[in-house]
N, C-alpha and C positions, 0 to 999 in steps of 0.2 A: 641524721634522722631528726625529723621534726618533733618538737616537744608535744606532749599529749595534754589536751585541755583538762584541767582539774574539775571543771564544772560539768561538761557534757561528755567528756571522754573522746571527743573528736580529735583527729590527727591532721585535718586539713586546715591551712591557715593562709593568710595573705599579709604582706608587709605594707604598712601605711606610714605616712609622714604625719607628725604632730608637733606642735609647739610645746616645749617642755622647759621647766626650770630645774636645773641641776645644781647641787651645792658643791663648790670647789673651794676647799680651805675656808669654809664658813661663809663664802660669798655666793650669792645667787647668780647663776649664769643662764640667761635665756637662750635657748638653742633649738634647732630643728632636730628631732630624734626620729629614728626608724624603729617601728614597733611591730612585732608579730601578733596578729589578731586572729582568733578562732572564728569560725562561721557564726558561732553563737554570740559574738561580740566581746568575749573575754580576752583580755590581753595576756599573752603568753611570755614567759621568761625565755629569752634567747641569749645565751652567753656571748656569742659573737657580736650580735647587734648591740648588746648592752656595752661591751667594751668599745665598740666604734663610737657610740653615742657619747660615752664618757671622754673618749679621746678628743672628740670635737669640742667638748666643753673645756677640756684642758687647753686646747689650742686657742680658744677664745680668751681664756684667762691669761695665757702667755702674751697674746697681743695686747690685751688691756693693761698688763703690768710690765711689758717689755721683758718677759722671762725668756731666757735662752731656750731654743728648741732642741730637740733630740738630734736633728740633722746638723745644727750648728755645732753642737758638742762633738759629734763624730768628725765633722770637717776640721775643727780645731785640733783634735787629737791626731788625726791622720796627717795634718800639715806638719806636725812635729815628729811624726814617725813613732809614736808611742802606742803601746798596747793599752787596753782598758785598765788592767791591773797596775801597770807602770805609772800611768797618769794619776791613778788614785794614790799611789805611794808618794809621788812628787807633791801632791796636794795634802798629804797627811790624812787621807780618808781611807775607808775600808776597801778591801779588794774588789767587792762587787758593786760599789757605789756608782761608778761610771757606767757599768753595764745597765744598772737600773734606769739611769737617766737617759741612756741612749735607746732604751726600749720603751720610753714613754713616761716614766715617773717624773713628777715635777720636783725640781730642786728646791730646797728651802731657800730663804732669802740670802743667807750668807754664802751658801754654795753657788747660788745663781750669780751673785755679784763676782765671786772668784772666777767662775767659768767665763764671764765676760772679760775680766781683767787679763786672763792669760791669752786672750786673742792678741795681745800686744807682746811681741817677742822679747822686749826688754823685761817685762814682768816675768815671763816664763823663764828667762835666763837666770834671774835672781832666785826664783824658787828652785830651779834645777840645781844651782850651786849649793843651796841650803840642804837639799835632799839627796845629794850624790851618794851618801853612805847607805841609802835605803834601796838603791837600784844597782844592777850590775854595771861594772866599770865600762864595758863595751857599749851598753845602752847610753850611759852618760856621755861618752865621747861622741857617739853617733848623733845624738839629739843636739848636743852643743854645737857640732859642726853645722847641723841643719839650721839652728837658731842664728848662727853667725851669717849664714847665707841669706836668711830672711831679713836680717837687719841690714845687710848690704843692699839687698833689693829695695828695701824701704827707703834707705838713704838716697839711693839712685833716683827713685820715683820722686821724692821730695825735692831733690836738686833739679831734676828735669822740669818739674812743675814751676819751681822758682825761676829757672832760666827762661822758660817759655813765657811766663807772666812778664818778666823784665823786657823781653823783646816785643811782646804784644802791647806793651804800654805805649808804643809809638803809633802814629796815625796810620790809618788804612786809606790809601789814596793811590794816585797814579805811580808814586815812587815805590810802592810795595806791590804794584800790580793788582790793586783793589782786593787784596787778600790779607787776612790776619796771619802772622807768622805761624807756620805749622812745624813744630820741632820734630815730630815723628816723621813727617814727609821729608824734611831736610836730612835727617839721619839715614833714611832708607834710600834717598837719592845718592848719598855718599857711598853707602854700602853697595849699591848697584854698580856704580862706576869702579869702586875698589875691587869688585869681583870680576868685572868684564873689560875694563880698560887696561892698556899696556902701561906699566910704570907710572902709577898715579902720584906724581909730584903734587904738592899743594898748589903750586902755580897752575898746573894743568887742571886740577879739580875745580879751581875757581872759575876757569873759563868754561868748563863743561857745565857747571851749575848755571852760569850766565846764559849760555845758549839754550839750555833746557827750559829755564824760566821764560826767556824772551821768545823762544819759538812757540812755547805753549800759549803765551799771551797773544802772540800774533794770530793764532788759530782760534782761541776761545775767549779773548779779552779778559783774562784773569791769569795771574801767575800760578805756578805750581806750588811753590813753597812759601810765598809771602816775603821772601828775602828782598832787601834793598841792596843795590849794587853801587859802589863808588868807583870813580876813575882814579887809578893809581898807575905807577910807571909801567908795570907789566900787563896792563889791561884792566878790565872790570873785575872787581872782587866784592864778595858779599860784605856788607857792613858788619863789623864785629866778628869777622871770620876767625880771627886768632883766638878769641874767647870761646866761640862756639866749638871749634875743632879741639881746642885744649880741654874743654869740658867733656867732650865725647871720648877723648883719649883717657882722661882720668877715670871715667866711668867704665872703661874697658870695652867700649863698642868698637873702637878702632885703635890701631897702633901707629904712632907717628915716629918715624925713625930718621935721624939725620943721615944724609948720604952725599957722597961726592963722586962726580964723574969728570975727570980732567980738572978744568978750572971752574967748573960749575958745582955749586954746593946748594943743597936745599933739604927738604924733608919729603919722604915717601909715605903714603898712607896705605896700610893693609887692613883688611877687615878682620875682626875677631869674632863676629857672628855673621850669619847670612842675611841678606836683605829679605824683607817680607813682601812678596808681590801683592798681598792683600792691602798694602798701604796705598796702592795706586789704582786709579780707574784705568779702564782699557785705553782711553785716549792718552793718559799720562804715560803709561808704559810704552805706548807706540812712539811718543816723542823721545823718551829716554833711549829706546833702541835705535831710533833714527840718528840721534846725536852720537851715540856710541859707534854706530856703523860708519858715520861720515867723519868723525873727529877723534874717536877713541884711540886710534893708533898714532895720532900726531904727537910730536914732541911738545914740551912746554914752550920752547922757543917758537915753534911754528904756530902754535895756538895763540901766543902773545901777539905775533905779527898779524895773524888773521883778525884778532879782535881789534887791533889798531886801525884796520881798514874800515871798521864800522863807524857810521856817523854817531852812534851811541857813545863811542869813546872819543872821537876826534872833536865833536862839538860840545862836549860837556867840560866845564872848567875842572881843573885838577882838584882832586879830593872831594868833589861834590857828588851828590847822588844822581845816578843816571835815570832819567824818566823812561818808563815802559812805553811811552809814545814812540820811542825809537824802534820798538819791536817791529813796527810796520815797515821799517826801512832796512831790515837785516839783509846782508848780502846773500 
């Protein structure tokens, strides 16, 4: 029901926009407000519009002072799997405090800073340990497990970033296929072959990586992963492959298991997660499927022999980087 005008008694009104200055915590915030106006020109009080106008002013205040938003508070709470009341108890606040903040109330400075701090799982873990007597034991254990998972994910992200930066510090030229090393692409190529190739020995993987990168370069004059390959005894291998594969094993993306068949010993790779097809373009995925179809069932010995027939291997000095120029001469 529309508000009735106190001056003329009219009930018809329109909503207009107007520049307005609203006070938020003693600070003037200039904003655009929506106001209900009677035909006679009198401004009418509309509770819903008034709340929306004040909410916009609060949002501008938040941006100006980097105050955490209601959505961010809710997102943080749900990330830890806590109810509003439980989070309030962990922080030593009232039972309805978090509810008020999630429904639009502005946190005071100390509360706002604390809500920013608990975005860090390490801070949340410390507070949870201190407050475990104030929440149910089952809640404490569940949230602690969630925090440990988040900490593990963060450590993995930090390590992956560090590893990628280390590899990327090398030059981008014909030896890398004119591409910066892409750790995510490298990981997903490994996962693709681990899921689809037969008995993925490390020796075999190195050759499948080589053919994927060099075939892609042959077609598109850029490598798929940005890896550099060196000539070693059993054929081309990615530079730093032992460090890269060991890191992916430690981060639990793949499992590397020592294995023996007769006189041959080595390590087999199995995936611990599925590859992400979104990591590849249509053209990249076509090359991977082509390499898998033509070479994926070959043994490590056969692939080593095949790679020894390539000029890329035979003409490159031992332990030197193989130029992607040789991609144009693949058998």
